[in-house]
C-alpha positions as CSV (number, residue, x, y, z in Angstrom):
1,M,47.1,282.1,-12.6
2,I,47.6,279.1,-10.4
3,E,46.5,278.3,-6.8
4,N,49.9,279.2,-5.2
5,Q,49.7,282.7,-6.5
6,F,46.8,283.4,-4.2
7,I,48.7,282.5,-1.0
8,L,49.1,285.5,1.2
9,K,52.9,285.9,1.9
10,N,52.7,288.8,4.4
11,T,52.2,287.4,7.9
12,D,52.4,290.7,9.8
13,F,48.9,291.1,11.2
14,S,49.9,293.7,13.8
15,K,48.3,296.6,11.8
16,L,44.9,294.9,12.0
17,E,43.6,294.6,15.5
18,K,39.8,294.8,15.0
19,G,37.2,296.3,12.7
20,S,34.5,295.3,10.3
21,F,33.8,295.3,6.6
22,T,30.4,295.1,4.8
23,Y,29.6,294.1,1.3
24,K,26.4,294.1,-0.7
25,T,26.8,291.2,-3.1
26,P,24.4,290.2,-5.9
27,S,23.1,286.8,-6.8
28,N,23.5,285.7,-10.4
29,I,21.5,283.6,-12.9
30,A,23.4,281.2,-15.1
31,L,22.5,281.3,-18.8
32,V,24.7,278.3,-19.6
33,K,24.4,276.1,-16.5
34,Y,27.1,274.6,-14.3
35,W,26.0,271.2,-13.0
36,G,28.7,268.7,-12.0
37,K,32.0,269.3,-10.4
38,E,35.4,267.8,-9.5
39,A,37.4,268.0,-6.3
40,N,38.0,271.5,-4.9
41,Q,35.0,273.0,-6.6
42,I,36.4,272.7,-10.1
43,P,33.5,272.8,-12.6
44,K,32.9,270.0,-15.1
45,N,31.9,272.6,-17.7
46,T,32.1,276.3,-18.3
47,S,29.2,278.5,-17.3
48,I,28.1,282.1,-18.0
49,S,25.7,284.2,-16.1
50,F,23.9,287.6,-15.8
51,T,24.8,289.3,-12.5
52,L,21.6,290.5,-10.8
53,S,20.9,293.7,-8.9
54,A,17.8,293.5,-6.7
55,C,18.6,290.0,-5.4
56,F,21.6,290.5,-3.1
57,T,23.1,289.4,0.2
58,L,24.3,292.0,2.7
59,T,27.1,290.8,5.0
60,T,29.1,292.4,7.7
61,L,32.3,290.7,9.0
62,E,33.3,291.9,12.4
63,F,36.7,290.8,13.6
64,S,39.0,291.2,16.6
65,K,42.5,289.9,17.3
66,R,42.5,286.9,19.6
67,K,44.7,287.1,22.7
68,K,45.7,283.5,22.3
69,N,45.9,281.6,19.1
70,T,44.4,278.1,18.9
71,N,44.0,275.6,16.1
72,I,40.2,276.3,15.7
73,F,38.1,278.9,13.9
74,D,36.2,281.2,16.2
75,F,33.0,282.7,14.7
76,D,29.3,283.3,15.3
77,V,26.7,283.8,12.6
78,Y,23.6,286.0,12.7
79,F,21.1,285.6,9.9
80,E,18.5,288.4,9.6
81,G,19.2,289.5,13.2
82,K,19.1,286.2,14.9
83,K,21.9,283.9,15.9
84,N,21.8,280.9,13.5
85,D,24.1,278.0,14.0
86,N,22.7,276.2,11.0
87,F,25.1,278.1,8.7
88,K,28.2,277.2,10.8
89,P,29.1,273.8,9.3
90,K,29.2,275.3,5.8
91,I,31.3,278.3,6.9
92,Q,33.5,276.0,8.9
93,T,34.1,273.9,5.7
94,F,34.7,277.1,3.8
95,F,37.3,278.4,6.3
96,E,39.1,275.0,6.2
97,R,39.3,275.2,2.4
98,I,40.7,278.7,2.3
99,I,43.0,278.8,5.3
100,T,46.1,278.1,3.1
101,Y,45.3,281.3,1.1
102,V,44.3,283.6,4.0
103,P,46.3,282.2,6.9
104,F,45.2,284.9,9.4
105,L,41.7,283.4,9.9
106,K,42.7,281.6,13.1
107,N,44.2,284.8,14.5
108,Y,40.8,286.5,14.8
109,Q,37.4,286.1,16.4
110,F,34.6,286.8,13.9
111,V,31.0,287.8,14.0
112,I,29.2,287.3,10.7
113,K,26.0,289.2,10.2
114,T,24.1,288.6,7.1
115,R,20.7,288.9,5.4
116,N,19.2,288.4,2.0
117,S,16.8,290.5,-0.1
118,F,15.1,287.3,-1.2
119,P,14.0,284.0,0.3
120,H,16.9,281.8,1.4
121,S,17.4,278.4,-0.2
122,S,14.6,278.8,-2.8
123,G,16.6,278.6,-6.0
124,I,17.9,282.1,-6.3
125,A,21.5,281.2,-5.5
126,S,21.6,282.5,-1.9
127,S,24.8,280.5,-1.4
128,A,26.4,282.3,-4.3
129,S,25.8,285.8,-3.0
130,G,26.4,284.8,0.6
131,M,29.7,283.2,0.0
132,A,30.9,285.9,-2.4
133,A,30.0,288.5,0.2
134,L,32.0,286.7,2.9
135,A,34.9,286.2,0.6
136,L,35.0,289.9,-0.2
137,C,35.0,290.9,3.4
138,I,37.9,288.5,4.1
139,L,39.8,290.0,1.1
140,E,39.3,293.5,2.6
141,M,41.2,292.2,5.6
142,E,44.0,290.9,3.4
143,K,44.1,294.3,1.7
144,A,44.5,296.0,5.0
145,I,47.4,293.7,5.8
146,D,48.9,294.0,2.3
147,P,47.8,297.3,0.7
148,S,49.9,296.6,-2.4
149,I,47.4,294.2,-4.0
150,T,45.8,295.4,-7.2
151,G,42.2,295.7,-8.1
152,D,42.4,292.9,-10.6
153,Y,44.1,290.6,-8.1
154,F,41.6,291.5,-5.5
155,N,38.6,290.5,-7.7
156,K,40.3,287.3,-8.9
157,K,41.2,286.1,-5.4
158,A,37.8,287.1,-4.1
159,S,36.2,284.9,-6.8
160,F,38.8,282.2,-6.2
161,L,37.9,282.1,-2.5
162,A,34.2,282.4,-3.1
163,R,34.3,279.4,-5.4
164,L,35.6,277.3,-2.6
165,G,32.5,278.1,-0.6
166,S,30.0,277.7,-3.5
167,G,30.9,277.2,-7.1
168,S,28.4,279.8,-8.5
169,A,29.7,282.3,-5.9
170,S,32.7,282.8,-8.2
171,R,30.3,284.6,-10.6
172,S,28.9,287.1,-8.0
173,I,31.9,289.4,-7.7
174,E,31.7,291.4,-10.9
175,G,29.0,292.3,-13.5
176,E,27.3,292.5,-16.0
177,V,28.1,289.1,-17.5
178,V,30.6,286.7,-15.9
179,V,32.2,283.5,-17.2
180,W,33.5,280.8,-14.9
181,G,35.4,277.7,-16.2
182,N,38.1,277.4,-18.7
183,H,37.0,277.6,-22.4
184,K,39.2,278.0,-25.4
185,K,36.9,280.5,-27.0
186,I,36.8,282.9,-23.9
187,M,40.0,284.7,-23.4
188,G,41.2,284.7,-19.8
189,S,38.6,282.2,-18.6
190,S,39.6,279.9,-15.7
191,N,38.4,277.0,-13.6
192,L,39.8,278.8,-10.6
193,F,37.7,282.1,-10.7
194,G,35.1,283.9,-12.6
195,I,36.0,286.7,-15.1
196,K,34.0,289.6,-16.4
197,Y,32.9,288.7,-19.9
198,P,35.8,290.0,-22.0
199,N,34.0,290.8,-25.3
200,K,31.8,293.8,-26.2
201,L,28.2,293.2,-25.0
202,H,25.6,294.0,-27.7
203,D,23.1,296.8,-26.8
204,N,20.2,294.3,-26.8
205,F,21.6,292.9,-23.6
206,K,22.1,296.2,-21.8
207,N,19.7,296.6,-18.8
208,Y,18.3,293.2,-19.5
209,H,15.4,292.4,-17.2
210,D,14.9,289.3,-15.0
211,T,11.6,289.1,-13.2
212,I,11.7,286.2,-10.7
213,L,8.4,284.5,-10.1
214,L,8.4,283.0,-6.6
215,V,6.5,279.8,-7.2
216,D,7.8,278.2,-4.1
217,K,9.7,280.1,-1.4
218,G,10.3,277.0,0.7
219,E,13.7,275.3,1.1
220,K,14.6,272.9,-1.7
221,Q,14.1,269.2,-1.0
222,V,17.5,268.4,-2.5
223,S,20.5,270.7,-2.1
224,S,22.6,271.8,-5.1
225,T,25.6,270.1,-3.5
226,V,23.8,266.7,-3.6
227,G,22.6,267.4,-7.2
228,H,26.1,268.2,-8.4
229,N,27.4,265.0,-6.8
230,L,24.8,262.9,-8.6
231,M,26.5,263.9,-11.9
232,Q,29.5,261.7,-11.0
233,N,27.8,258.5,-12.3
234,H,25.1,260.1,-14.4
235,P,24.5,258.2,-17.7
236,F,24.2,261.4,-19.7
237,A,26.9,263.4,-18.0
238,E,29.5,263.5,-20.7
239,A,27.0,264.4,-23.4
240,R,25.8,267.2,-21.2
241,F,29.3,268.6,-20.6
242,I,29.9,268.6,-24.4
243,Q,26.5,270.3,-25.0
244,A,27.4,273.0,-22.4
245,G,30.8,273.7,-24.1
246,T,29.1,274.0,-27.5
247,N,26.5,276.4,-26.0
248,I,29.2,278.6,-24.5
249,E,30.6,279.0,-28.0
250,K,27.2,279.9,-29.4
251,I,26.2,282.3,-26.7
252,N,29.6,284.0,-26.9
253,T,28.7,284.9,-30.5
254,I,25.1,285.9,-29.6
255,L,26.1,288.2,-26.8
256,Q,28.1,290.1,-29.3
257,N,25.7,290.1,-32.3
258,G,22.5,290.6,-30.3
259,N,20.5,287.8,-31.9
260,L,17.6,287.5,-29.4
261,E,15.9,284.5,-31.2
262,Q,19.0,282.4,-30.9
263,F,19.5,283.7,-27.3
264,I,16.1,282.4,-26.3
265,S,16.7,279.0,-27.9
266,I,19.9,278.4,-25.9
267,I,18.6,279.8,-22.6
268,E,15.4,277.8,-22.5
269,S,17.2,274.6,-23.6
270,E,19.8,275.1,-20.9
271,A,17.1,275.5,-18.2
272,L,15.2,272.4,-19.3
273,T,18.4,270.4,-19.6
274,L,19.4,271.3,-16.1
275,H,16.2,269.8,-14.7
276,A,16.4,266.9,-17.1
277,M,19.7,266.0,-15.5
278,M,18.0,266.0,-12.1
279,M,15.1,263.9,-13.3
280,S,17.4,261.3,-14.8
281,S,19.9,261.0,-12.0
282,N,20.0,258.1,-9.6
283,P,18.3,258.8,-7.3
284,Y,16.1,261.1,-9.4
285,F,14.3,264.2,-8.1
286,I,12.1,267.0,-9.4
287,L,12.4,270.6,-8.2
288,M,9.9,272.1,-10.5
289,K,6.3,272.5,-9.4
290,S,3.1,272.3,-11.4
291,N,2.9,276.1,-11.5
292,T,6.4,276.2,-12.9
293,L,5.2,274.3,-15.9
294,K,2.1,276.4,-16.2
295,I,4.2,279.6,-16.3
296,I,6.4,278.1,-19.0
297,E,3.4,277.3,-21.1
298,Q,2.0,280.8,-20.7
299,I,5.3,282.3,-21.7
300,W,5.5,280.2,-24.9
301,K,1.9,281.1,-25.8
302,F,2.5,284.9,-25.2
303,R,5.7,284.9,-27.2
304,K,4.1,283.2,-30.1
305,E,1.1,285.7,-30.0
306,T,3.1,288.9,-29.5
307,K,6.4,288.1,-31.2
308,T,8.2,289.5,-28.2
309,N,11.5,288.2,-26.9
310,I,10.3,287.0,-23.6
311,C,11.9,283.8,-22.4
312,F,12.5,281.8,-19.2
313,T,15.3,280.2,-17.3
314,L,15.4,278.1,-14.1
315,D,17.9,277.7,-11.4
316,A,18.0,274.6,-9.2
317,G,14.5,275.2,-7.9
318,A,10.9,275.8,-8.8
319,N,11.0,279.6,-9.3
320,V,11.0,281.0,-12.8
321,H,13.3,283.7,-14.1
322,V,11.5,285.7,-16.8
323,L,14.1,287.3,-19.1
324,F,13.3,290.1,-21.5
325,P,15.1,293.2,-23.1
326,E,14.6,296.7,-21.9
327,K,12.7,297.8,-25.0
328,E,9.9,295.3,-24.2
329,K,9.6,296.2,-20.5
330,E,6.1,297.6,-20.6
331,I,4.3,294.9,-22.6
332,V,6.1,292.0,-20.8
333,T,5.6,293.6,-17.3
334,N,1.9,293.9,-18.0
335,F,1.7,290.3,-19.0
336,I,3.5,289.2,-15.9
337,T,1.3,291.2,-13.6
338,S,-2.0,290.2,-15.3
339,K,-1.3,286.6,-16.1
340,L,1.7,285.1,-14.4
341,I,1.7,286.2,-10.7
342,T,-1.4,284.2,-10.0
343,Y,0.9,281.1,-10.2
344,C,3.2,282.6,-7.6
345,Q,3.1,281.8,-3.9
346,N,1.1,284.7,-2.4
347,N,1.4,286.5,-5.7
348,Q,5.0,287.4,-4.9
349,Y,7.7,288.2,-7.5
350,I,10.9,290.2,-7.7
351,C,11.7,292.7,-10.4
352,D,15.3,292.5,-11.1
353,R,17.7,293.3,-14.0
354,I,21.3,292.9,-15.0
355,G,23.7,294.4,-12.4
356,Q,27.2,295.7,-12.0
357,G,28.5,293.4,-9.3
358,A,29.4,293.6,-5.6
359,K,29.9,296.8,-3.7
360,R,31.5,297.6,-0.4
361,V,29.1,299.7,1.8
362,S,29.7,301.7,4.9
363,N,27.4,299.7,7.3
364,F,25.0,296.9,7.8
365,I,21.5,298.1,6.8
C-alpha cells in the first residue's frame, strides 16, 4: 500500500455530529530496536516487538461538530483527570501530519481524556500507546463516516496514522508480535505501518512474560525524538542498521523454532547496542542508572546458576524489562521479588506479559 490509499475520499460528515470513542491501547517492547529515522517517521531499520498487556493507555476522544469551520485545530487535553497543555504541541504536530488522510479534523472540536497504567515518560513507550490510542479513536470516526472500510484496512490505517505521531506507536495496534519496517524476509512488512507477525509463533513464546523493574520513574533527560535525530550523523549508524537487518532475519527464524538460547543472545545484544548508540552519539548521553547495571549483572548470574531462560531488554530509559517463558514463571518471579526489586525505586515493578493488542471499550475508566 502507498500513502495515497489512506486518504479519506468521503467528505460527507453530516452523519457524525457528536459523540465519543474510547480505546485501551497497550505499550510494546521492541526486541530488535528501531533507532534512527528519515522524514515522515520512516524507520532506518526494521523493528519487531512484543505487544504488552498490563502497560496500557486509556484514551477517550470526545468530539462535536463545529458551527463554523476555521483553519485551526480545536482541542483540549486532560491527563489523569487534569487539564494538561504540555501535550498539546505534540498532538498539534500529529494533527498537522495526518490532516491529509483524515480531513475532517478541523470540522470538530475535541476533548482528549487520557491516562496511563504506568509512569509517563519513563521508558515504557507511553508515546507509543498514547498515540496509537488517539489514532484508533480517530479511525472510529472515519469508520462512522465510511462504514465500508474493512478490518484489515482499519488496522493498517490506524498504524499508519499512529506512526506519524510516534514511530513505535505503529506497533501498538495489534498483538502478539508486530513488525514495523520493510524487510525482504518478512512478508507484508512495510515502512508505513506495523503488521502482525505473519509466521507461526512457537509455543515457547506463548504467554511470554515481561516484568518491568521501575529503576527510575522520572522523566527521561533526553527524549527519544532527540535520540533518533542524533543517529543522522552517528559514526556507527550504517553498521547498526545492517546489524538490525541481520538480527531481524535471525529472530524471524527463532520465533518459529523456539530456540530460547539464541533468543536471549539477540535480545540482550539489541538492548545494549541501543544504549551504546546513545553513549557514542554527539552529544552523548546515558539513560541507564547504576541500578540498571546491577540488575543486569544479577540476571546474568542467576541465569548461569539456574540454567533458566531469563533475559533482559531495555527501552530508551533506565527501567529493565525482564523477559522469561511461561514455564519458568515461578522460579523467575521468586528471584525477582527476592533479589531484584530492591534495585527499583520504592520497590516498584509491573508484572506484564505478551498481549493481544488494542481494544475499543465502552467508557473511560
